[in-house]
C-alpha positions in Angstrom: 3.0 -8.4 -31.6 5.1 -11.4 -30.6 4.1 -12.8 -27.2 6.7 -12.4 -24.4 8.9 -15.5 -24.4 10.2 -17.3 -21.3 13.5 -15.5 -21.4 12.3 -11.9 -22.0 12.3 -9.3 -19.3 8.5 -8.8 -19.4 8.0 -12.5 -18.8 10.6 -12.6 -16.0 9.0 -9.5 -14.3 5.6 -11.0 -14.6 6.6 -14.5 -13.4 8.4 -13.0 -10.3 5.6 -10.5 -9.5 7.9 -7.7 -10.1 10.8 -9.5 -8.4 9.0 -9.5 -5.1 8.7 -13.3 -4.8 11.4 -14.9 -2.6 11.9 -11.6 -0.7 11.9 -11.9 3.2 9.3 -9.6 4.8 6.9 -9.1 7.7 9.5 -9.6 10.4 8.4 -10.3 14.0 11.2 -10.4 16.6 11.0 -12.0 20.0 11.6 -9.5 22.8 14.4 -11.7 24.1 16.1 -11.3 20.8 16.4 -15.0 20.2 14.3 -15.6 17.0 12.9 -13.7 14.1 9.8 -14.9 12.3 9.2 -13.8 8.8 7.5 -14.6 5.4 9.2 -15.7 2.2 8.5 -18.0 -0.7 10.9 -20.8 -1.5 12.2 -19.1 -4.7 11.8 -16.1 -6.9 9.1 -17.7 -9.0 7.2 -19.5 -6.2 3.8 -17.8 -5.4 3.4 -19.8 -2.2 4.6 -17.8 0.7 5.9 -19.7 3.7 6.4 -18.9 7.4 10.1 -19.2 8.6 12.0 -18.6 11.8 15.7 -17.6 12.0 17.9 -17.9 15.1 19.2 -14.4 15.5 22.5 -15.5 17.1 23.4 -18.3 14.6 21.5 -17.3 11.5 20.1 -20.8 11.2 16.7 -20.9 9.5 13.8 -23.2 10.0 10.8 -23.6 7.7 7.8 -23.5 10.0 4.8 -23.5 7.7 4.7 -24.6 4.0 1.3 -24.1 2.5 1.7 -27.0 0.1 2.4 -29.4 2.9 -0.4 -28.0 5.1 -2.9 -28.3 2.3 -1.6 -31.8 1.3 -1.2 -30.7 -2.3 -4.7 -29.3 -2.7 -5.3 -25.8 -4.2 -5.3 -22.8 -1.9 -9.0 -21.8 -2.0 -9.1 -18.1 -1.1 -12.4 -17.0 0.3 -14.0 -14.0 -1.3 -13.6 -12.0 1.9 -9.9 -12.7 2.1 -9.5 -12.0 -1.6 -11.0 -8.6 -1.0 -8.6 -8.0 1.9 -5.7 -8.9 -0.3 -6.9 -6.6 -3.1 -6.8 -3.6 -0.7 -3.2 -4.3 0.2 -2.2 -5.2 -3.4 -1.2 -8.7 -2.3 -0.7 -11.0 -5.2 1.2 -13.9 -3.6 -0.5 -17.0 -2.2 0.0 -19.2 0.8 0.7 -17.7 4.2 0.5 -14.0 3.2 0.2 -12.6 6.7 0.6 -13.8 10.3 0.3 -12.4 13.8 2.0 -13.5 17.1 1.7 -13.2 20.8 4.0 -10.7 22.6 6.7 -13.3 23.2 6.7 -14.3 19.5 6.3 -17.9 20.5 2.9 -18.5 18.8 1.9 -17.5 15.3 -1.6 -17.6 13.8 -2.5 -17.4 10.2 -5.3 -18.3 7.8 -4.9 -20.6 4.8 -7.8 -21.6 2.5 -10.2 -20.2 5.0 -8.9 -22.3 7.9 -7.2 -21.1 11.0 -3.7 -22.5 11.7 -1.3 -21.9 14.6 2.4 -22.5 14.7 4.9 -22.9 17.5 7.8 -20.6 16.7 10.2 -21.9 19.4 13.1 -24.1 18.3 12.4 -27.8 17.9 8.8 -27.8 19.0 7.0 -31.1 19.8 5.0 -32.2 16.9 1.2 -32.0 17.5 -1.3 -34.3 15.8 -1.5 -32.8 12.4 -0.3 -30.4 9.7 3.4 -30.9 10.3 5.9 -30.2 13.2 4.8 -27.3 15.3 1.7 -26.5 13.2 -1.9 -27.4 13.8 -5.2 -26.5 12.2 -8.0 -25.5 14.6 -11.6 -26.6 14.2 -13.4 -23.3 13.8 -16.1 -21.9 11.6 -14.9 -21.0 8.1 -13.8 -19.0 6.4 -11.6 -17.7 9.2 -10.2 -14.2 8.6 -7.4 -12.2 10.1 -6.5 -14.3 13.2 -4.5 -12.6 16.0 -3.3 -14.2 19.2 -3.8 -12.3 22.4 -0.6 -10.9 23.9 -0.3 -13.8 26.3 -0.8 -16.5 23.6 -3.8 -18.1 25.4 -6.5 -17.2 22.8 -6.8 -16.3 19.2 -9.4 -13.8 17.9 -10.6 -14.0 14.3 -13.6 -13.1 12.1 -16.0 -15.6 10.5 -19.4 -14.8 9.0 -19.0 -11.2 10.1 -18.7 -12.2 13.8 -15.7 -11.6 16.0 -14.8 -15.0 17.5 -12.3 -16.3 20.0 -10.8 -19.8 20.1 -8.3 -21.1 22.7 -4.8 -21.6 21.4 -5.2 -25.3 21.8 -8.5 -25.3 19.9 -10.6 -26.7 22.8 -13.1 -23.9 23.0 -14.5 -21.5 20.3 -17.2 -18.9 20.7 -18.5 -15.7 19.2 -18.0 -12.5 21.2 -19.8 -10.1 18.9 -22.4 -11.3 16.3 -23.8 -9.1 13.5 -27.4 -8.0 14.1 -28.1 -7.7 10.3 -26.7 -8.9 7.0 -24.9 -5.6 6.3 -23.1 -5.6 9.7 -19.7 -7.0 10.5 -17.6 -7.1 13.7 -13.8 -7.0 13.5 -13.2 -6.1 9.8 -12.0 -2.9 8.2 -14.4 -1.1 5.9 -13.4 -0.3 2.3 -12.0 3.2 2.8 -10.1 2.3 5.9 -8.3 -0.5 4.1 -7.9 1.3 0.8 -7.1 4.8 2.0 -6.2 4.9 5.7 -3.8 1.9 5.8 -6.0 0.3 8.5 -6.6 -3.3 7.5 -7.6 -4.5 10.9 -10.9 -4.2 12.8 -10.0 -5.5 16.3 -7.3 -5.0 18.9 -6.4 -7.1 22.0 -6.1 -5.6 25.5 -2.6 -6.2 27.0 -4.0 -8.7 29.5 -5.8 -10.7 26.8 -9.2 -10.4 28.5 -10.8 -7.8 26.3 -10.8 -6.5 22.7 -11.6 -3.2 21.0 -13.8 -4.3 18.1 -14.9 -2.2 15.1 -18.6 -2.6 14.2 -19.2 -1.7 10.6 -22.7 -1.2 9.1 -22.6 -0.8 5.3 -26.4 -0.3 4.9 -26.0 3.4 4.0 -23.4 2.8 1.3 -24.2 2.8 -2.4 -24.1 -0.7 -3.9 -22.2 -1.3 -7.1 -22.2 -4.4 -9.3 -18.9 -5.6 -10.7 -19.9 -8.0 -13.5 -17.8 -10.5 -15.5 -18.8 -9.9 -19.1 -16.7 -12.8 -20.4 -18.9 -15.1 -18.3 -22.4 -13.8 -18.5 -23.8 -16.7 -16.5 -22.0 -15.5 -13.4 -23.9 -13.1 -11.1 -22.1 -9.8 -10.6 -20.2 -9.1 -7.4 -22.0 -6.6 -5.2 -19.6 -4.1 -3.7 -20.5 -1.4 -1.0 -18.6 1.5 -2.6 -18.7 4.9 -0.9 -18.2 7.2 -3.9 -17.5 10.9 -3.2 -20.4 12.8 -1.7 -22.4 9.7 -0.8 -22.8 8.0 2.7 -20.0 6.1 4.2 -20.4 3.0 6.3 -21.5 3.6 9.9 -18.5 2.7 12.1 -18.5 2.3 15.8 -16.5 0.4 18.4 -17.4 -1.9 21.3 -15.3 -3.5 24.0 -15.8 -7.2 23.9 -14.8 -9.2 26.9 -14.0 -12.9 27.2 -16.6 -12.9 30.0 -19.3 -12.2 27.4 -19.6 -8.5 28.1 -20.2 -6.1 25.2 -19.8 -2.4 26.0 -20.3 0.3 23.4 -17.6 3.0 23.1 -19.1 6.5 23.1 -17.9 9.4 21.0 -19.5 11.9 18.6 -19.6 9.7 15.5 -21.6 12.4 13.6 -18.8 15.0 14.0 -16.0 12.4 13.8 -17.2 9.5 11.7 -13.9 8.1 10.5 -12.0 5.6 12.7 -8.5 6.0 11.6 -6.6 3.8 13.9 -6.6 2.2 17.4 -3.9 1.2 19.9 -4.0 -0.7 23.2 -0.8 -1.4 25.2 0.4 -1.4 28.7 1.5 2.2 28.5 -2.0 3.6 29.0 -5.7 3.2 28.2 -6.9 2.1 24.9 -6.7 4.8 22.2 -8.8 5.6 19.2 -7.9 8.1 16.5 -11.0 9.6 14.9 -11.5 12.1 12.2 -14.1 14.5 10.8 -15.5 13.8 7.3 -13.6 16.8 5.9 -10.4 15.5 7.6 -9.6 18.8 9.0 -10.0 17.6 12.6 -8.5 14.5 14.2 -8.7 13.6 17.8 -7.0 11.0 19.9 -9.5 9.5 22.4 -8.7 7.5 25.5 -11.2 4.8 26.2 -12.3 3.9 29.7 -13.4 0.5 30.9 -17.0 1.6 30.7 -16.7 2.8 27.1 -16.6 6.5 27.9 -14.0 8.5 26.0 -11.8 11.5 26.8 -10.0 13.7 24.3 -6.3 13.4 24.8 -5.3 15.7 22.0 -6.7 17.3 18.9 -5.0 18.2 15.6 -6.5 20.6 13.1 -5.5 21.8 9.7 -7.2 24.2 7.2 -6.5 21.6 4.4 -6.4 18.2 6.0 -4.7 16.3 8.9 -2.4 13.5 7.8 -2.7 9.8 8.5 0.6 8.5 9.8 0.9 4.7 10.2 1.9 3.6 13.7 0.2 6.4 15.5 -1.1 7.2 18.0 0.8 4.9 20.5 1.9 4.8 24.1 5.5 4.3 25.1 5.9 1.7 28.0 6.3 4.6 30.5 3.0 6.3 29.3 4.1 9.0 26.9 1.9 9.6 23.9 3.4 9.3 20.5 2.0 10.9 17.4 3.1 12.8 14.2 1.8 16.2 13.2 2.4 18.8 10.6 4.3 21.6 12.3 6.9 24.2 11.2 6.7 23.0 7.6 7.5 19.3 8.5 5.9 16.1 9.7 7.3 16.0 13.2 7.4 13.3 15.8 5.6 14.4 19.0 6.0 12.8 22.4 3.6 14.2 25.0 2.9 17.1 22.7 6.6 18.1 22.4 8.2 17.9 19.0 11.3 15.7 19.3 12.4 15.7 15.7 13.8 18.8 13.9 12.0 20.6 11.1 14.6 19.2 8.7 13.0 15.7 9.0 9.7 14.5 7.6 8.6 11.5 9.6 6.9 8.9 7.4 5.9 6.1 9.8 6.3 5.1 13.4 7.7 1.5 13.6 7.9 0.9 17.3 7.2 2.8 20.5 9.5 1.6 23.2 11.8 3.3 25.7 12.7 5.3 22.5 10.6 5.6 19.3 11.7 3.9 16.1 10.6 5.6 12.9 11.3 6.3 9.3 11.8 9.8 7.9 13.2 11.7 5.0 15.7 14.5 5.1 16.7 16.9 2.3 16.6 14.2 -0.4 13.1 12.8 -0.7 14.4 9.9 -2.7 15.9 8.4 0.4 14.1 7.0 3.5 16.1 6.3 6.7 15.5 4.7 10.0 15.8 6.8 13.2 15.2 6.6 16.9 14.2 9.5 19.1 12.9 10.1 22.6 15.8 8.3 24.3 18.8 9.7 26.1 20.7 10.1 22.8 18.1 12.4 21.1 17.5 11.8 17.4 19.8 9.1 16.1 19.9 7.9 12.5 20.4 4.1 12.3 20.9 3.6 8.6 23.7 5.1 6.7 23.8 3.8 3.1 21.9 5.9 0.5 18.6 4.2 -0.2 15.2 3.2 1.1 15.2 1.6 4.5 12.6 0.1 6.8 13.0 -1.8 10.1 11.4 -4.0 12.8 12.6 -4.3 16.4 12.4 -6.8 19.2 14.4 -6.4 22.4 18.0 -5.4 21.4 17.6 -6.9 17.9 16.9 -4.7 14.9 16.1 -6.1 11.4 16.6 -3.5 8.6 15.3 -4.0 5.1 17.2 -1.8 2.7 16.9 -1.0 -1.0 19.6 0.9 -2.9 20.7 1.8 -6.4 23.8 -0.3 -5.7 22.0 -3.7 -5.5 18.8 -5.5 -6.6 15.9 -5.9 -4.2 16.0 -5.5 -0.5 18.8 -6.7 1.9 17.5 -7.8 5.3 20.2 -7.3 7.9 20.1 -8.4 11.5 21.7 -6.0 14.0 22.4 -6.0 17.7 24.0 -3.3 19.8 24.6 -1.2 16.7 26.5 -3.8 14.8 25.4 -6.3 12.1 25.3 -9.9 13.3 23.7 -11.6 10.3 21.4 -11.4 7.3 18.1 -13.0 6.2 18.6 -14.3 2.7 16.6 -13.2 -0.2 15.7 -15.9 -2.7 14.4 -13.4 -5.3 15.4 -13.7 -9.0 18.1 -11.3 -10.3 16.8 -9.2 -13.2 18.4 -9.5 -16.5 19.0 -5.8 -16.9 20.6 -3.1 -14.7 19.1 0.4 -14.9 21.3 3.4 -15.7 19.6 6.4 -14.1 20.4 10.1 -14.2 18.8 12.3 -11.5 18.1 16.0 -11.7 15.6 18.6 -10.6 13.4 20.7 -12.8 11.6 24.1 -12.7 10.9 26.6 -10.0 9.4 23.8 -7.8 12.6 21.7 -8.0 10.6 18.7 -9.2 12.6 15.5 -8.7 13.3 13.7 -11.9 15.0 10.5 -13.2 16.1 10.0 -16.8 16.9 6.6 -18.4 18.3 6.3 -21.9 18.8 3.1 -23.9 21.8 1.2 -22.5 24.8 1.8 -24.7 23.3 5.0 -26.3 26.1 7.3 -27.5 25.4 11.0 -27.3 24.6 12.4 -30.7 24.1 9.0 -32.3 20.3 9.3 -32.5 17.3 11.5 -31.6 15.2 9.7 -29.0 11.5 10.0 -28.6 10.6 10.7 -25.0 8.3 8.5 -22.8 7.1 10.1 -19.6 6.5 7.4 -17.0 4.9 9.0 -13.9 2.6 8.2 -11.1 2.2 11.8 -10.0 -0.3 11.4 -7.2 -0.2 11.8 -3.4 -0.1 8.1 -2.8 3.3 7.2 -4.2 6.8 8.4 -5.3 8.5 7.1 -8.4 11.9 8.8 -8.0 13.6 6.8 -5.3 17.0 5.5 -4.5 16.1 1.9 -5.3 17.4 0.0 -8.3 14.3 -2.2 -8.7 12.2 0.9 -9.1 13.6 1.5 -12.5 13.6 -2.0 -14.0 10.5 -1.6 -16.3 11.4 2.0 -17.2 14.9 0.8 -18.3 13.3 -1.9 -20.4 11.1 0.7 -22.1 14.2 2.8 -22.6 15.9 -0.1 -24.3 13.1 -0.2 -26.8 14.3 3.1 -28.2 12.9 5.8 -25.8 14.3 8.3 -23.4 12.2 7.5 -20.3 11.5 10.4 -18.0 10.1 10.0 -14.5 9.0 13.1 -12.5 7.6 13.4 -9.0 5.5 16.6 -9.2 3.7 18.6 -6.6 1.7 16.5 -4.2 3.8 13.4 -4.3 5.0 12.2 -0.9 8.3 12.9 0.8 8.7 16.7 0.8 6.6 17.9 3.7 3.1 19.2 4.4 3.5 22.5 2.4 4.4 20.6 -0.7 1.6 18.1 -0.2 -1.0 20.8 0.0 -0.1 22.4 -3.3 -2.7 20.2 -5.0 -5.6 21.1 -2.8 -8.7 21.4 -5.0 -6.6 21.1 -8.1 -4.5 18.1 -8.9 -4.8 18.4 -12.7 -3.0 21.7 -13.3 0.2 21.1 -11.3 0.3 17.4 -12.4 0.6 18.4 -16.1 2.7 21.5 -15.5 5.3 19.6 -13.6 5.6 16.9 -16.3 6.2 19.7 -18.9 8.8 21.4 -16.7 10.6 18.1 -16.4 10.5 17.5 -20.1 12.0 21.0 -20.8 14.8 20.5 -18.2 15.6 17.1 -19.5 15.8 18.3 -23.1 17.9 21.3 -22.2 20.5 19.0 -20.6 20.2 16.2 -23.3 20.0 17.4 -26.9 19.3 13.9 -28.1 15.7 14.1 -26.6 13.2 14.8 -29.4 10.3 16.8 -27.9 8.4 16.5 -31.2 7.7 12.9 -30.2 6.6 12.6 -26.6 4.5 9.8 -25.2 3.2 9.3 -21.7 2.1 6.1 -19.9 0.9 5.3 -16.4 -1.4 3.2 -14.2 -4.0 4.3 -11.7 -3.2 7.9 -10.9 -0.4 7.6 -13.5 -3.1 6.5 -16.0 -5.2 9.5 -15.1 -2.2 11.8 -15.6 -1.4 10.2 -19.0 -4.9 10.8 -20.3 -5.0 14.2 -18.7 -1.8 15.3 -20.4 -2.8 14.1 -23.9 -6.2 15.7 -23.6 -5.2 19.1 -22.3 -1.7 19.6 -23.7 -1.6 17.9 -27.1 1.0 20.4 -28.1 3.4 18.7 -25.7 2.2 15.1 -25.4 1.7 13.2 -28.7 0.4 9.8 -27.5 -0.7 8.3 -24.2 -1.4 4.9 -22.6 -3.7 5.3 -19.7 -4.1 2.2 -17.4 -7.0 2.0 -14.9 -7.4 5.8 -15.0 -9.7 7.8 -12.8 -11.6 9.8 -15.4 -14.7 10.9 -13.4 -13.7 12.1 -9.9 -17.3 11.6 -8.8 -16.8 7.9 -9.1 -13.9 7.6 -6.8 -14.2 7.1 -3.0 -15.0 9.6 -0.3 -11.9 9.6 1.8 -9.5 10.2 -1.0 -11.5 12.6 -3.1 -12.9 14.7 -0.3 -9.5 15.1 1.2 -8.0 16.7 -1.9 -11.1 18.1 -3.7 -13.6 18.7 -0.9 -17.2 17.5 -0.8 -18.7 17.5 -4.4 -21.8 19.4 -3.2 -19.6 22.2 -1.8 -16.9 22.2 -4.5 -18.5 21.1 -7.8 -16.0 23.2 -9.7 -13.1 21.2 -8.3 -14.7 17.9 -9.5 -15.4 19.3 -12.9 -11.9 20.7 -13.4 -10.2 17.5 -12.3 -12.4 15.1 -14.3 -11.7 14.2 -17.9 -15.1 13.4 -19.4 -15.8 16.9 -20.6 -12.3 17.0 -22.3 -13.2 14.2 -24.7 -13.9 16.5 -27.7 -10.4 17.9 -27.4 -8.6 14.6 -28.1 -6.4 14.9 -31.2 -3.6 12.4 -30.3 -3.5 8.6 -30.1 -4.9 7.3 -26.8 -5.0 3.8 -25.5 -7.2 3.1 -22.5 -6.6 -0.2 -20.5 -8.8 -1.4 -17.7 -9.4 -4.5 -15.7 -13.1 -5.5 -15.8 -12.9 -6.9 -12.2 -11.4 -3.7 -10.8 -13.4 -2.7 -7.6 -11.2 0.2 -6.7 -11.1 2.3 -10.0 -14.0 0.6 -11.6 -14.1 0.1 -15.4 -16.9 2.7 -15.6 -14.2 5.3 -15.6 -12.7 4.1 -18.9 -16.2 3.3 -20.4 -17.5 6.8 -19.6 -14.5 8.4 -21.2 -14.7 6.1 -24.2 -18.4 6.8 -24.6 -17.7 10.5 -24.5 -14.9 10.1 -27.1 -17.1 8.1 -29.4 -19.9 10.7 -29.1 -17.3 13.4 -30.0 -16.1 11.3 -33.0 -12.6 10.9 -31.5 -10.8 7.7 -32.4 -9.1 5.9 -29.6 -8.2 2.4 -28.4 -9.7 0.5 -25.5 -8.1 -2.7 -24.1 -10.4 -4.5 -21.6 -8.7 -7.0 -19.4 -11.0 -10.0 -18.5 -10.9 -11.1 -14.9 -8.2 -8.5 -14.0 -8.5 -6.3 -10.9 -6.8 -2.9 -10.3 -3.4 -4.5 -10.8 -2.7 -6.9 -13.7 -0.9 -9.7 -12.0 -1.8 -12.7 -14.2 1.5 -13.8 -15.8 0.4 -13.8 -19.4 -1.5 -10.6 -19.1 1.3 -8.7 -17.3 4.0 -10.0 -19.6 2.2 -9.1 -22.9 0.7 -5.9 -21.7 4.0 -4.0 -21.8 4.6 -5.3 -25.3 1.2 -4.0 -26.5 2.0 -0.6 -24.9 5.4 -0.5 -26.7 3.8 -1.4 -30.0 1.1 1.2 -29.6 3.6 4.0 -28.6 6.0 3.1 -31.4 3.3 3.4 -34.0 1.8 6.6 -32.5 5.2 8.3 -32.4 6.3 7.2 -35.9 9.1 5.0 -34.7 8.3 2.0 -36.9 8.3 -1.6 -35.8 10.6 -2.7 -33.0 
């Protein structure tokens, strides 16, 4: 293998973190519509993310916080706790990777190298004493994690040493409001499964008046401890991780109301029956809200929290399979209407005060903002597209984005910023809108890829599986028989067939190496409603493989150049699981596989994910046995490459090692590629660039294609 050179696509994709660097994101819009704060690095290859402000009316930009200037050229030292938070959100960039503001979007707070910074977001601020115009570093205990100003901008709450602390915005007073009683207790941080599986990365929420906070107390004492070692550096002690594997105890999670007056009031609910804290909300529209959930995830309740910590059930949702977690819910509108999303009439429907306000033809994905109307994203008939809508206002349900593609949005006052991806352009386009019309854009500084994907979409089989096919660019029909490379994810966490050009960049590069690349979103992948999602209950394995086979057959029927006697499959995480599963159970169809970071033993994955889809292992041992791969090892008869990061704390390397050990015991040859110092995603430039070359080399040899 020749290493990826500086001009190659693998090197470009690795250097740009998949063309995500230089992309504007995380928009916060002032309620008066005057300014938009956002994050973006200075170029498409710059890892250091900066905080910017744009004048919504003129489009003028101002660089507010540059991490290189703030750190005076020193290296960004990321604390272990912050590194773990970023791993949960798959955040690979450096610098100012997140920020929070007051309600007026005049003050921002962020952490950098474990220190707490504030920034004045108003135009031409007076320069304080240090760190650059409008930016100051506050003298607080370190490392400071996840700072959030209160809605009035008077105080900033953050976490240090497991304690929830508050500092005045000017830095004159700093104190702890909730201090851990033991070494395994934290206040104000999300536990592992909340951040990894529930999309809840926060552990505290301000009251509207800035005088109290809801604070999550997490005690990981009951959780099994795992040790993630660094075999390449045997002198280093292993990292100890509290990992709640399926069937074992979770962290004990409770909530307190912490007051700036020093009060600490426990919030009472039945944590035995409803142990999961899914989300929280506190706004002027009503009392503080908690959404809590039973361990089997079949019951979720929205609780209103009184000043004395008592709770009252506002509503309850139940489902014989599971109740879904929808980001942005529950929430109050300013006039006191409750917003949530439930599975009803075969769709995920937006509910306002227990009345469905969206039709059964829409599947709501996320609630973006609850104002006088509710801003949300949803899918219609084509799950490859995601659009922005509003509902609950005088106009009923209104679609706000029109171009085919994937759209998101943020709102402040009468200004809407949409971020749109399409097959017609590279990367996202951030557009500033007011009163229904576009008034500007926020520039992307991302690199332009050197290749443009050529994608054909189709559906396959009785389940109408959504598929995308990419051939080598310039391929003439009938000129050559093409081996097929399946390139799925296939799980309930992500789609691969989307109306977004960047989604297909790596797949097109693989196609250009001589493959017909096939992507199929089988049963259980998001976007097609609750009935579709629940087709994998207790059994992911069977529909996962069947749907890939149906896609292969449909693709070959429409494209005679596809050679089904030479079929490879590759994937990462759930896609890695699916790749190994396919080659083990259907070697008559799949002739080689590359499985990256695969879940091979379902007992080793976390409670919230596994027990949602497979049930509790003590109650459904047959589901865990059927969906695991270890017992299939003696069946291997095709080439299989296993790739795994040794530092992975999500899908730990034990998954690959257990399968490899079983394969060795059965006398089945296979390839294992360990990645030193790599977590669940291989982001180091050299590793990421050369990893795809190794996969191509392996697949070409396994499928008899000869050298590239």
